[in-house]
Every structure is written in structure tokens, then in C-alpha cells.
N, C-alpha and C positions, 0 to 999 in steps of 0.2 A: 507763633507765639512770639509775643514782645521780649520775652527772656532770651530769645536766640538771635535777636537782630539790634542793630545800632551802630555806634562808631567808636572806636579805640584809637585814641592819639597818644603815639609813643615818641618821647624826645630821648634821642639816644645819640652816641658817639659815631664816628664813622667807623671803627674798628668793628664794633658790635652791629651797626646796620649792614656791612658788607660781608662780615665773616662769621658772625654769630647768630643774627636773628633769622636769616633767610630759611632756615630748616624749622625754626621755631615757628614763624608765621605760616608757613607751608601747612604744617601739621594742624596748627591751630584753624585755619580757614578750610580745612577738609571738614572739620566739626562744626564750624560756623560760618558757612558761605553767605549768611546774610549780614555778616559783621563788617563794616568798611574799616580798614586801618589805615590811618596816616602816619608817616613818619616826618619827624622833624630832626634836624641835625645840629649839634653843637658841641661846646668842649664839656667837661662834667660839670663846671659851675653854671655854665649857660642852660644845661638841660635841667638842672635843679630849678633854676629861676624860672623856667617854663612850667614846671609842676606848680610850684609857688603862687605863681600869677593866674593859674587856673587854664592855661593854653594847651596843657596836655594832661592826659590822665596817669600816666606812667612814665618814670625816667630809667633808663637803663644804661648805666656806665660804671665808671671806677670812681674814686674819691674826688669829691669837689675841694676847691682850694678855700672854701670856708664853710661854716656849719650852718644846717637848717633845720631848726628845732622843730618846725612845724610839719616835717616830713618823716613818715615811718620809712625804716630801712630794711630790706630784706636782703641779708648776704648769700649770693649764689654759687659762686666758685672763685677759684684764683686764675688770674691771668699771668703766665710766666714769659720770660723774654729770651729772646734769641739774637744772636748776631747774623745780620745779613750781608751776604757779599757775593760778587760774581764766582762761579763754580771753582774756578783755578785761583782764587784769592789765597794767599798764605795764612790768613787769620783762620782758615776753615780747618787747617791740620796742625796748627802749632801746639806744641804740648809744654806745659799746660796752657789752657787760655785763662789769661789773667788781665786786669785792668790795664797793666802796663802795656801789654802786647797790642790790646785794643788802640790805646792813645798812640802808637806809632802811626796810624792813618787817619786821614781826615773822616769825621764822623758828622753824618747828616742827621741832623736831630729833629724832634718834634717840636712844635712851638711851645712856649713856656706856661700855656694855660692847661697843659694836659697832665694829669696825676703822674703818668709815666714817665714823663720828661724829667720832674722833679725828682723822682726815685733815682733814676739814671745818673743825672749830673751829681747829685749827692752822694753816690757811691764812689765818684771820682774825687769830689771835693772832700771827703773825708781821708782819702789818701794823699791829698796834695799833689794830685795828677791833674796837668792842665791839658785840656782837650783843643785840637784844631777843628773849629766847627764852621766849616766854609758857608754855609746858610741852614735855614731851618726849614721844615715842609709841614704842610698844614695836616697831612694825613699819613697813613702808611702807603698806600697807593702811589702817591707822588713822590715819597720818600724812596720807595723802590725804583722807580722810574729814574731817579738820578744815581742810584746804585749801579743799575744796568749800563748807564753811560761810562761808568767808571770813576766818579767824582768823589767816591767815598765807599764808607760801609755806613751800615745803619744797625740800630738796636731796637727792635720791634716787638711788639707781642707775637709770641709763637704762632697764635692762630691766623696772623695775617699774612702767613706764607702757605702758599698753595702750590703744591708741587705741580700740580697740572697746568695751572697757568702762569707760573712765574719763570718759565723758560729757563735761563742760563743762571738764574740765582739760587744761592743754597742757604739754608740756615744752620746754625750750630747753636745748641742749647747753651744760654748763658744763666741760667736760673740760681746758679750757685755764687754769682757776681751781683746779681740785681735783686732787690726785693720784689717780690709779687704785688701785683694790685689784685684789689678784690671787686669782682663784678657785683653789683647789687641793684635791686629793683627799688625804686623810691616812688612814693604816691603821698598825697596829703592826708595826714592823720585825720582829719575832718571829711575826708571823701566818703560818699555811699559808692560802695563797688557793687557792680551788677554781677551777675553769676559769671558770666563770659569773662569778665576781667579775673575774677578768681582762676577760672580754668587755663586762662592765658598765663598766669604769673605760675600754675603747677605745670604747664607745657613746659616751660623755660627750667623751672626747678622742681622736680617731681616730690621733693620733700616739704615744700612750702604748700601745704594744706589749707583749706579755709580756715580751719581752726587756728593753725599757726600764724596766718596772716593776720588775722584778728588780733591776736596776742600782742603781735608788733604794733597794730593799729593803736592799742591802748596804752601802750608803754610811755 
């Protein structure tokens, strides 16, 4: 059946590729073993550019730094943020957790091209709080590596913390301090979507039926 085979190229960010998509792709490939999936990685703006240029079929990530009118946007779920620190760090137990308390410590930040980074920094800027940022990391896993070394704390997507694999690191919910980001699936409005692409979208976001997707495509 030609409808059951083909290739699906997904442009996505590190956090989504590492922490969100594995379960989705695993479930999808059990249904479509003859569909080959390719993953391309970039920041939120780069992955939209990959869709716009036709290099990829779907982009999965948070808000880009510019608009892409030719792309349909399917909002899926919110990404909340946590403070990540070594298990005995005082930031994990201080009450209440505030921006001022966080700013007492060096903060390892993401690079400036990721939507989460501007939302995090904006929270401090609005309060006139200056952060000590010794350096920036390109993704959550690299950031966590330097937190483990004791070089600072980090503010990361809560989904990027895995108790099974993160050893001596702990996370503390900070969603009251930082605006969430919205994970969305994007694709070209002009694109013809094969049946298995509709099914992939619904595997990731069950409310995104074919009818809903098509309504976004026309808008």
C-alpha cells in the first residue's frame, strides 16, 4: 500500500528531539514500519526556515523569532520551566522561590536564538534584575553538564529533566516566574499531506484530527 510507505522529514529543536519526540516516533513507527523518518535539528527560527524552503515536511518547536505567513500552525501543548541545580543547592529549598533568589547565583543560559531564552531573560529585565551569565549553552543537555560541574544553575524546560538519567541534578518548578512556551507543529499551507502525516500529527496531538488540521491549513 503506497499510502503506508514513504519518508517524513521533521525539523525540530534539541529539547523536542531528545525529550518529547522519542515516544511519539516509536508509537508512529509501530503503525507505519515502512515510513522512514528523518530528523533535522535547529533553533525555532531555523526549523521554520527548513519548512519554508521545502527541506522538511513538519517543524516541531516553540515560537520563532520572526513570523512565517506561509506556514500553518497547530498549537499542541505548553512547555513549562524549572530551575535545575545540584541536589544540595540552596535554590532548591529557599522559600519563596523568586527571581531575586535565582539572581544570587551564576545562571547558565541557552543561546539567544531560542524562544525560551528571551522569555526567561525578559522576566529579569522587567524587574530590573541583572543576571550573572558566565556563558551560554546551545542545548539543555550541555547546560545540565555544566550545572553538574557546579558552574551555575540553569532554567530549562521541565521536560528536559529526567530523574533516571540526571544523577545528582534536581529540578524545582518555576512556572510561576517564567512564561510558558507553546509547542506547535508547523507545515506549509500549500503542502499536500499524505495520510501518514495526518496520523503522525494526531499521534503527537490527539485533538489534531484531519479535519482540524485542514481548517488550520486553509486559514
